[in-house]
C-alpha positions as CSV (number, residue, x, y, z in Angstrom):
1,M,89.5,101.1,-193.4
2,K,90.4,100.2,-197.0
3,T,89.3,102.3,-199.7
4,V,88.7,101.6,-203.3
5,H,88.2,104.6,-206.2
6,P,86.0,103.1,-209.2
7,T,88.9,103.1,-211.3
8,W,89.6,99.8,-209.1
9,M,86.3,98.7,-209.1
10,L,86.6,96.4,-212.1
11,G,89.7,94.8,-210.3
12,L,88.3,94.6,-206.7
13,L,84.8,92.6,-208.2
14,L,86.9,89.8,-209.9
15,M,89.1,89.1,-207.9
16,L,86.5,89.1,-204.8
17,T,84.0,87.1,-207.3
18,G,86.9,84.8,-208.1
19,T,88.3,84.4,-204.5
20,A,86.2,83.7,-201.7
21,Q,82.2,84.0,-201.5
22,A,82.1,84.4,-198.5
23,A,83.6,87.8,-198.6
24,K,81.4,91.5,-198.8
25,V,81.7,94.4,-200.6
26,F,79.9,97.5,-199.6
27,S,79.2,100.8,-201.4
28,W,78.4,104.4,-200.4
29,V,78.8,107.7,-201.8
30,D,80.5,111.3,-200.4
31,A,79.4,114.5,-200.2
32,N,81.6,115.4,-203.8
33,G,79.3,112.5,-205.3
34,I,82.2,109.8,-206.0
35,T,81.3,106.3,-205.3
36,H,83.3,104.2,-202.7
37,Y,83.5,100.6,-202.4
38,T,85.0,98.9,-198.8
39,D,85.2,95.6,-197.2
40,A,83.7,96.9,-194.1
41,P,80.4,99.6,-193.6
42,P,82.1,102.9,-192.7
43,P,80.3,104.3,-189.5
44,G,77.8,107.3,-190.1
45,K,78.0,105.9,-193.3
46,N,74.5,105.3,-195.6
47,A,76.7,102.1,-197.1
48,K,75.0,99.1,-199.5
49,E,76.0,95.6,-199.3
50,L,76.8,95.1,-202.9
51,D,75.2,91.6,-204.9
52,L,78.0,90.1,-206.1
53,R,76.0,87.6,-207.9
54,V,75.0,91.1,-210.5
55,S,77.6,92.8,-211.6
56,P,76.5,96.5,-210.7
57,L,76.2,99.4,-212.8
58,I,79.1,101.6,-213.0
59,G,78.6,105.1,-213.6
60,T,75.5,107.6,-214.0
61,S,74.5,106.0,-217.6
62,P,73.0,101.9,-218.1
63,H,75.1,99.5,-219.3
64,S,72.2,97.0,-220.0
65,V,68.7,96.9,-220.5
66,Q,65.9,94.9,-219.7
67,V,63.3,94.6,-222.0
68,D,60.1,92.4,-221.7
69,N,59.9,91.4,-225.0
70,F,63.5,90.8,-225.7
71,N,62.2,87.6,-228.1
72,S,60.4,90.1,-230.2
73,L,62.9,92.1,-230.7
74,T,65.4,89.4,-231.8
75,G,63.2,87.4,-234.5
76,A,63.5,84.4,-231.8
77,D,59.6,84.5,-231.8
78,A,59.2,84.9,-234.8
79,K,61.6,82.0,-235.9
80,K,59.8,80.1,-233.5
81,A,56.6,80.6,-234.7
82,Q,57.6,79.8,-238.1
83,E,59.0,76.4,-237.0
84,N,55.7,75.7,-235.5
85,I,53.4,75.8,-238.3
86,K,52.1,73.0,-239.9
87,P,52.8,72.6,-243.6
88,T,49.5,72.2,-245.1
89,I,49.4,70.9,-249.4
90,E,47.1,71.5,-251.7
91,L,46.2,69.7,-255.1
92,L,46.0,72.5,-258.0
93,S,45.8,70.5,-260.6
94,P,43.3,68.8,-262.0
95,E,40.6,71.4,-260.8
96,P,38.2,70.9,-258.8
97,G,35.4,70.0,-260.9
98,S,37.2,70.3,-264.2
99,T,36.7,68.1,-267.4
100,L,40.0,67.0,-268.6
101,R,39.7,65.3,-272.0
102,D,42.6,63.2,-273.3
103,N,42.2,59.7,-274.9
104,T,45.4,58.1,-273.8
105,G,44.4,58.7,-270.2
106,N,47.9,60.5,-269.0
107,I,47.2,62.8,-266.1
108,V,49.3,64.8,-264.6
109,F,48.7,65.3,-260.6
110,Q,50.2,68.7,-259.6
111,G,50.6,69.9,-255.8
112,Q,52.1,72.7,-253.7
113,V,53.1,72.7,-250.1
114,H,52.7,76.0,-248.0
115,P,54.3,77.3,-246.6
116,Q,57.8,75.2,-247.1
117,A,57.7,71.6,-247.9
118,P,60.8,70.0,-246.0
119,V,63.9,69.0,-246.9
120,Q,63.4,65.1,-247.5
121,Y,59.8,64.1,-248.4
122,D,57.1,61.9,-250.1
123,V,54.1,62.2,-251.4
124,R,51.3,59.5,-252.5
125,L,48.4,60.8,-254.3
126,I,45.1,58.9,-253.3
127,L,43.1,58.2,-256.3
128,N,39.3,56.5,-255.7
129,G,40.2,55.5,-252.9
130,K,43.0,53.8,-253.7
131,A,47.3,54.5,-253.0
132,V,49.0,55.9,-256.1
133,P,52.8,54.9,-255.5
134,L,55.1,57.5,-253.8
135,V,56.8,60.3,-255.3
136,H,60.0,61.4,-253.1
137,N,61.3,65.3,-253.1
138,S,58.5,65.7,-256.4
139,L,55.1,67.6,-256.4
140,A,54.1,66.2,-259.3
141,I,52.6,62.7,-259.9
142,R,51.9,61.3,-263.6
143,V,48.9,58.7,-263.9
144,E,48.7,56.6,-266.9
145,N,45.5,55.1,-268.8
146,L,43.4,56.3,-266.2
147,D,39.9,54.8,-267.2
148,R,37.5,57.9,-267.5
149,G,34.2,58.7,-265.7
150,A,35.1,61.0,-262.2
151,H,36.9,60.5,-260.1
152,E,38.6,62.1,-256.4
153,A,41.9,62.6,-256.2
154,Q,43.8,63.8,-252.7
155,L,47.7,64.5,-252.2
156,E,49.2,63.4,-248.5
157,L,52.8,64.5,-248.1
158,L,54.8,62.6,-245.6
159,A,58.0,62.9,-244.1
160,K,60.9,60.4,-244.6
161,D,59.8,57.8,-242.2
162,G,55.6,57.6,-243.0
163,T,54.4,59.9,-240.8
164,I,51.3,62.1,-243.0
165,L,52.2,65.2,-242.2
166,A,49.4,67.3,-244.2
167,K,46.4,66.1,-246.5
168,S,44.6,68.4,-249.7
169,K,41.2,68.1,-249.6
170,P,40.1,66.0,-251.8
171,S,39.3,67.1,-255.3
172,T,36.2,65.6,-258.1
173,F,37.5,65.8,-261.6
174,Y,36.2,64.2,-264.8
175,L,37.6,62.2,-267.1
176,H,36.5,62.0,-271.4
177,R,38.3,59.6,-273.6
178,T,37.0,58.3,-276.7
179,T,37.1,54.6,-277.3
180,A,39.5,52.7,-280.1
181,D,36.3,50.2,-280.6
182,Q,33.5,52.9,-281.8
183,A,31.0,51.0,-284.1
184,P,30.1,53.4,-286.6
185,K,27.0,54.9,-286.3
186,P,24.0,54.2,-288.8
187,T,23.6,57.1,-291.3
188,P,20.1,57.3,-292.6
189,K,19.6,57.1,-296.5
190,A,17.8,59.3,-298.7
191,N,14.8,57.4,-300.9
């Protein structure tokens, strides 16, 4: 019978796993606490057959630890959750219910994306139910010569292929502007 001591175990396991899959390896511990590895179970010893598909532990301290929450410990779960969060877009300016005074009718609409905007994106402004031309990689849209009155605005975040990723809540604001052709109001004269 052939006995191999723990110092030669690594070489033996590498040789056995690389050559023949039908070979078997048995381990047993003698009275002095030394682990022996053999190719046949010794008579009268409590030998265990080793599964060569799994590397056995050598010595008394474990070389690896199996944990249930490995992805949580390494941050893989948090990264995957972050990737699965759908972006949201919010219309910051003009604020809902606000009254703007601009005689030119030039309004800048400002948006914000949470948690983070994609690398390449488009933003579309829907103003009073009609789409304004797209803006590329910007969250600011300027509209010129807007008529006075109540207006409803909404922003859409689009992927480069035109897919709508997020929509803001519709927001109503009011624009006051004076007209250039106002007739002078009559003033009463004293008698």
